[in-house]
C-alpha angles and dihedrals in degrees: 000000000000126000111215117245129189131220115022093356116100127209106253094205094063106098102214124211091213117123127213137182086241095046119130128216110256105262093197111080095169125091123221108264118215127182123195117204115186145088137268092319084066104036101039112108088004092276096176089054089052089052091049092049092049090053094045091049087055089054097256123150102231144144119196126197129185131207103178131151125187118252093007124150124198088263092055092046091050090058095054114099090198090061090062090047088057092047092050095045096085144007096259122212090195134016117189118207121200123181129212112286094256100026098097100037092083129090118289091249090061092045088052092059105027100041116011099069092052094040087054091054092053093046092049091053092050092053093043088058094045122354090198095061115124112226119208127192116223106215110207131199141248126268115265092257098022126244128296093203093090128017092229091065099044096123135043092253094046093048093045091051092050091050092048090051090051092054090045088053091055090045092053092049097046102023090235122155118244126223098213099217089149091059091049090048090052092049093053093044091053098041102035105032093163091066109089109222096175135082114228090272089066091234114066128070127264117221090265089053092051088050088052089052092048091049089050091054091048091054093044096051102034100029088222136112117267091215120134088022136131115304119193120229089243092067126068110242093230091052092044090057090052089050091051092050094044094048092050094045096051100036095043090052090052101048095112095034091058099037093246093149091064111122094356136115133219124214120176123173140190148167104237126223088261091055098255120142116227137175118196112205130190129180119208099187099124095185097046116133089196140002127196125190117202107191096195095242100084096276129108138182137196094201118119091224121025143163113217126199117214116205097209141028119257144090119308133180113216116205124199115196113196125188119195141134093298094055132253123338125191117196124183130202131177129226128186125197116193122223109249113254109249116236116262116252096186111136115236114259112260115230114246117248114269093024115249130098123269114245120223 
């Protein structure tokens, strides 16, 4: 994944439509495949489709699928034969797991009995289909007025904290990254109180909320800002921009807290002040037995972190090949170095004698 840099650095994950005499054909024909498993917090307002459209508008190759059923817990999902059909339908790059809105607000002992056994069954099926799949946890938010089911969740803040702790508990057990949608939701609620995030039931997301969620997933997966991206007609453009900015601010600040670097790569690139072209590459595959960078210009490296010097401007596709317990992964990223603009040698226009312009 690519960490956004300002100034001369370009975002690697933006697939540019610029052509160059040194441009390569894209060697990666396959899109990223993402599956969302959840309930109405996932399917309302077609949130996964929003996420897909954001990514496509940012020039990503991606296909997003959803298997979401209202009011479903992990136990209920684990008993659905069609869920396993969805899981086995493709070799997923990412699978997102979202629990029922109250499921993870309870004590750990209850999570251990009411959720963990069924969560295990779903996870085992995902890895049986593709051991290299990255699993993400979708942290949800508290009801507008909290829940009366337990005293410890009687306000929005209390319920949100309990839910966050439940997802952190799963993350600690399984070492899964968390997409902190609940934290982003809280940030917007506190900083933009005039934006209504709740459906009339005071629980479910409005379209603007679903767009906030989609923007959070874009930031979490691609480590890049969702600005200048797709905005659905159901969301006001001025509010959409605030959702984009809020999602990036909160998620980007939580990348290490929520393990979002796990099994990702970073590639930043720049043309330096002296005119040199560099790509800076980092691999975050902790269990890799080997990594190989192919820089697309005939050079390779087996270093985990490496800076590569390109001799000429142009478009290059960098390939990282990772070998670990799950097998072999091949991840592609694109870099584009612009030709420097030659200095202008045009002579300054000489003023005509007597000043003034000549009329035609």
